[in-house]
C-alpha positions in Angstrom: 78.3 78.8 113.0 81.2 76.3 111.4 83.6 78.2 111.4 84.9 79.8 115.2 84.6 83.7 115.6 88.1 85.2 114.3 89.0 82.2 112.0 88.1 84.3 108.5 91.3 86.1 109.3 93.3 82.8 109.1 91.6 81.0 106.1 91.9 83.9 103.8 96.0 83.6 104.4 95.9 80.2 103.8 94.2 80.1 100.6 95.8 82.9 99.4 99.1 81.6 100.9 98.9 78.6 98.8 98.3 81.0 95.8 101.1 83.1 96.2 103.6 80.0 96.9 102.5 78.2 94.1 102.5 81.8 91.9 106.3 82.2 92.8 107.4 79.2 92.4 107.1 79.3 88.1 104.6 76.8 88.1 102.1 79.2 86.1 104.7 80.6 84.3 102.8 79.3 81.1 100.2 81.6 81.9 99.3 84.5 79.1 99.4 87.9 81.0 99.5 91.0 79.9 102.9 92.7 80.9 104.5 95.8 80.1 103.1 99.4 80.4 102.2 99.4 76.8 98.8 97.4 78.3 97.6 100.5 80.1 96.0 103.9 78.8 97.8 105.8 81.5 101.2 106.8 81.0 104.3 105.8 82.9 106.1 108.9 84.9 109.8 108.1 84.4 110.8 110.7 87.0 108.7 108.6 89.6 109.6 104.8 91.6 108.1 101.9 90.0 105.5 101.4 92.8 103.7 105.2 91.6 105.1 104.9 88.2 101.3 105.2 87.2 99.8 107.0 90.4 96.5 106.9 89.6 96.6 103.2 88.8 98.7 102.3 91.6 97.1 104.3 94.0 93.4 103.4 93.4 94.6 100.1 94.9 94.2 101.8 98.6 90.7 101.5 97.6 90.4 98.0 98.0 92.1 98.5 102.1 89.7 100.8 102.5 86.8 99.1 101.5 87.9 95.7 103.4 89.3 97.9 106.6 85.6 99.2 106.7 83.6 96.2 105.9 85.5 94.6 108.4 84.1 97.3 111.1 80.8 96.8 110.3 78.9 94.7 112.8 77.5 91.9 111.1 74.2 90.0 112.5 75.9 88.1 114.7 75.3 84.5 115.5 72.5 82.9 114.3 70.8 82.4 110.8 72.4 85.2 109.2 76.0 83.0 109.7 77.8 85.5 111.8 80.1 88.0 111.1 82.3 85.0 109.2 80.9 84.9 106.1 81.4 89.4 105.7 85.1 89.2 107.2 86.2 86.5 104.8 84.7 88.4 102.0 86.0 91.6 103.4 89.5 90.2 104.3 90.0 88.8 100.6 89.2 91.9 99.2 91.7 93.8 101.5 94.6 91.4 100.8 94.1 91.9 96.9 94.9 95.5 96.9 98.3 95.3 97.6 98.1 92.1 95.0 97.0 94.6 92.4 99.6 97.2 92.9 102.4 94.5 93.1 101.2 93.6 89.6 101.1 97.4 88.7 104.5 98.6 90.5 106.5 95.2 89.1 104.7 94.0 85.8 105.8 90.3 87.0 104.9 87.3 86.0 104.2 86.1 89.3 102.0 89.0 90.4 100.1 88.8 87.1 99.5 85.6 87.8 98.2 86.0 91.3 96.3 88.8 90.7 94.3 87.2 88.3 94.3 84.4 90.2 92.9 85.7 93.5 89.7 87.5 91.6 88.1 83.9 91.2 87.6 82.7 94.9 86.4 86.2 95.9 83.5 85.5 93.1 82.8 82.2 94.4 82.2 83.8 98.0 78.7 85.1 96.8 77.3 81.7 96.2 78.9 80.1 99.0 77.2 82.9 101.5 74.5 82.4 99.6 74.4 78.9 100.0 74.3 79.3 103.6 71.8 81.4 103.6 69.3 79.3 101.7 70.8 75.6 103.5 70.8 74.7 100.3 73.5 71.9 102.3 72.3 69.6 105.0 69.1 71.4 105.4 68.4 73.4 108.1 67.0 77.0 106.3 70.7 78.3 106.7 71.1 77.9 110.6 74.1 76.4 109.9 76.4 73.6 111.2 79.9 71.9 110.5 78.2 70.1 107.8 78.7 73.4 106.1 82.5 73.7 105.7 83.1 71.0 103.4 80.9 72.5 100.9 82.2 76.3 101.2 85.8 74.2 101.0 85.3 72.4 97.9 83.9 75.5 95.9 86.7 77.6 97.1 88.4 74.6 95.7 87.0 74.6 91.9 87.7 78.2 91.6 91.3 78.3 92.5 91.5 74.6 90.4 89.6 76.9 87.3 92.5 78.9 86.9 94.0 75.8 85.1 92.1 77.0 82.1 94.7 79.7 81.9 97.4 76.9 81.1 95.5 75.4 78.7 94.3 78.3 76.3 95.1 81.8 76.1 92.0 83.1 77.1 91.4 80.3 79.6 91.1 83.0 82.7 88.8 84.9 80.9 86.5 81.9 80.4 87.1 80.7 84.1 86.1 84.7 85.2 83.0 84.9 83.1 81.7 81.7 84.4 82.3 82.9 88.4 80.6 86.2 87.3 77.7 84.4 85.9 77.2 82.2 89.0 77.9 84.9 91.3 74.8 87.0 89.3 73.0 83.7 89.3 73.3 83.2 93.2 72.3 86.7 93.9 69.3 86.7 91.5 68.4 83.6 93.8 68.8 85.0 97.2 66.6 87.9 96.1 64.0 86.3 94.8 64.2 83.8 98.0 65.1 86.5 100.0 64.6 89.6 98.9 63.5 93.2 99.8 63.1 96.6 97.9 66.1 97.7 99.4 68.3 94.0 98.7 66.8 94.6 95.0 68.1 97.9 95.0 71.7 97.2 96.2 71.7 94.2 93.4 70.8 96.5 90.7 73.7 98.5 91.7 76.0 95.8 92.0 75.3 94.9 88.6 75.8 98.2 87.3 78.7 98.6 89.0 80.1 95.1 87.7 79.3 96.1 84.2 81.1 98.7 84.5 84.1 97.5 86.0 84.5 94.8 83.0 83.7 97.1 80.5 85.6 100.0 81.1 88.6 97.7 82.3 88.1 95.8 78.9 88.0 99.5 76.9 90.8 100.9 78.6 93.1 101.9 75.6 90.0 102.6 72.9 88.6 105.2 75.0 91.8 107.1 75.6 91.9 107.1 71.8 88.3 108.5 72.0 88.8 111.0 74.9 87.7 114.5 73.8 90.6 116.1 75.8 88.6 116.1 79.0 91.1 114.3 80.7 88.7 112.0 82.1 89.5 108.6 80.2 93.3 109.8 79.0 95.9 110.9 81.2 96.0 109.6 84.6 91.9 109.1 84.9 92.0 106.1 82.6 89.2 103.7 81.8 91.5 101.1 84.0 91.4 103.6 86.6 87.7 104.2 86.9 87.1 100.1 86.3 88.4 100.2 89.4 86.1 102.0 91.6 83.8 100.5 89.8 84.6 97.6 91.2 85.0 99.0 94.5 81.6 99.9 94.1 80.7 96.2 92.9 82.6 95.1 95.8 80.7 97.5 98.4 77.2 97.0 96.7 77.7 93.2 97.1 78.5 93.2 100.8 75.4 95.5 101.5 73.0 93.1 99.6 74.4 90.0 101.4 74.6 91.6 104.5 70.9 92.5 104.5 70.0 89.6 103.6 71.9 88.2 106.2 69.8 90.4 108.6 66.8 89.5 107.1 67.5 85.7 107.1 68.3 85.9 111.2 65.2 88.1 111.6 63.3 85.1 110.0 65.0 82.7 112.2 64.1 84.7 115.2 60.4 85.0 114.5 60.1 80.7 114.0 
């Protein structure tokens, strides 16, 4: 492996720590973000503390902690062609740490938290091409068998991902452009991995991840319009708004992406053992 066991948490902490430091420094105060409860369909409860002012949109972020912790407990393919547990654990640690960040944004409605919420989305999506590249052995050859030569490539991808957030400083919709590019890159990587390594099981995981991704994006963008169209059932207004349902779709997207990548890792390991 190009990373020692147990290093995934440290690497994620270092990556997120850099983003936290920059966000809190004020360097990103020029980024346009949506601040204020008026940008959410769920109405705040004045009698609740800020941490739970929008209870549904706040508590749903515990799902990220739960999904991340669940996958950290899942046994990976072990050392070998699948990349060991490192890629799975790094992804799971990023997801786990992302939950409190989103909750901080909801609770504080502060610029630093909004920037951090946007920024940390990008390296999570970027990890999919990194993992796929490892499995396919794109860097340095070797059929995904590993080697320390893969670390610079992964570091470069994650650094480029973080740097792409600079688009948000140049245009009001710069973050949306960067996010769209990341989603497209993850989708392309997934399709290539399915074509090279996949089977019927991985295809099902991939389709479910793509459907969840569509729901995540669409429901988030339509949060306020859907609340106005709600026929009174309370499924898109009240506490259960488009934003809330989009977060559930995001959790499903993360889960099925991990199912997809983990299944391919196991298949790669089996292929490696049979050689």
